[in-house]
N, C-alpha and C positions, 0 to 999 in steps of 0.2 A: 863718695857714694855716687854711682852713675844713675842717671834718671831712667825710669822705666821706659821701655819702647812704647811708642804710640801706635795705635791701630792705623794701618795704612788705608782703611776705608773711611773712618770718621775722625781720625786725628785725636781720639780721646785716649787718655792714659787710664787703663782699667784692667783689673785682673781678668775680667770676663770679656775682654775685647773680641771682636769678630775675627774668626779664623778662616771662614769660608765665605764665598759670595752669597750663599743662602742666608747665613747668619747676618751678614752685612745688610742685605736687603730688608731684613726685619728690624734693623737697628733704628731706634727712634732718633738717634743723633745724625743719621745720614740724610743729607738734603734731598729734596725731590729731584733736582737736576742729577745728582749722583746716583739716585735710585734708577732713573731713566737710563743713564749711561750703563749702569751695572746690568740692567735687564737686556741691553743691546750687546753686552759683552765688551763694552769699552772700558778703558781705564778711568778710575774715579780720581777726583781731586779733593783730598780731605780738607783743604783750606776753604772749600766752598760750603762747608757745613755750618748751619746756624746753631747757636747755643739756644736750646729750648727755653731756658730760664729768661733769656733776653727777649725772646719772642713773646713769652707770656707777659713780661713787664711792659713791653711796647704795646701789646694789645690792651692791657689794663689802662695804660696812660692815654691811649687814643680814645678809648671808650669814655673815660672821665672827662677828657678835654672836649670831645664832641658834645657830651651831655651838658657840660657847663656853657659852651658857646650857644647851644640851642636855648638854654634857660635865659641867658643874657639877651639874645635876640628877641625872644618872646616877651620878656619884661620891657625892653625898650620899645618894641612895637606897640605894646599895650599902652604905654605912656605917650605915644605919638612922637618918638624921638627921631623918626626917619622922614626925609623928604620923599615926595612921590617918585622922583627920578632915581632914588636909591633903593626902592623897594624890590626891584627885579634882582639887583646884585645881592641884597641881603637875603632875599628868598632863595637864591642860588646857593649862598653860603650855608643857609639852614638845611637845604636839601642835601648838600655835600656832607654835612655833619650827620644827618639821618642815615645816609648811605654808609658812612664810616662806622656807625654803630651797628648796622646790619652786618657789615663785613666782619667786624670784631666779634660779633656773636657767632658767626660761621666759623671763624678761626678758633674761637674758644671751644666750640663743639668738636671740631676736628682734633684739637689737642687732647681733649678729654677722651675721644674715641681711640686715639693713638695710645694714650696712657692705659686705657682698659685693655687694649690688644696686647700691650707689653706685659701686663699683669696676668692675663688669662691664658 
């Protein structure tokens, strides 16, 4: 049995795969880079597309990790576990975790919006 042909836009094997540039542009599996190329009339590289499920898993993992690191930092700071000269570095790490959580929330909202657009 020969494998089904893959979409030349998003590299996905699907009965409803994209047949035109317009369909491909609306495809949730098409990377932003490839959407930009498509809008400029350039050839797309289907290998550059991200698996949405992996993006969601990575986003959830980064949110959990950032939240946990912040909790550990807060608990250790409350107990006086840091030396004065370490506070700037630890504060920077905590700020990075807070930024990671903000970015993760933004990505999650964008993924939800994309999902709603695909359904509607």
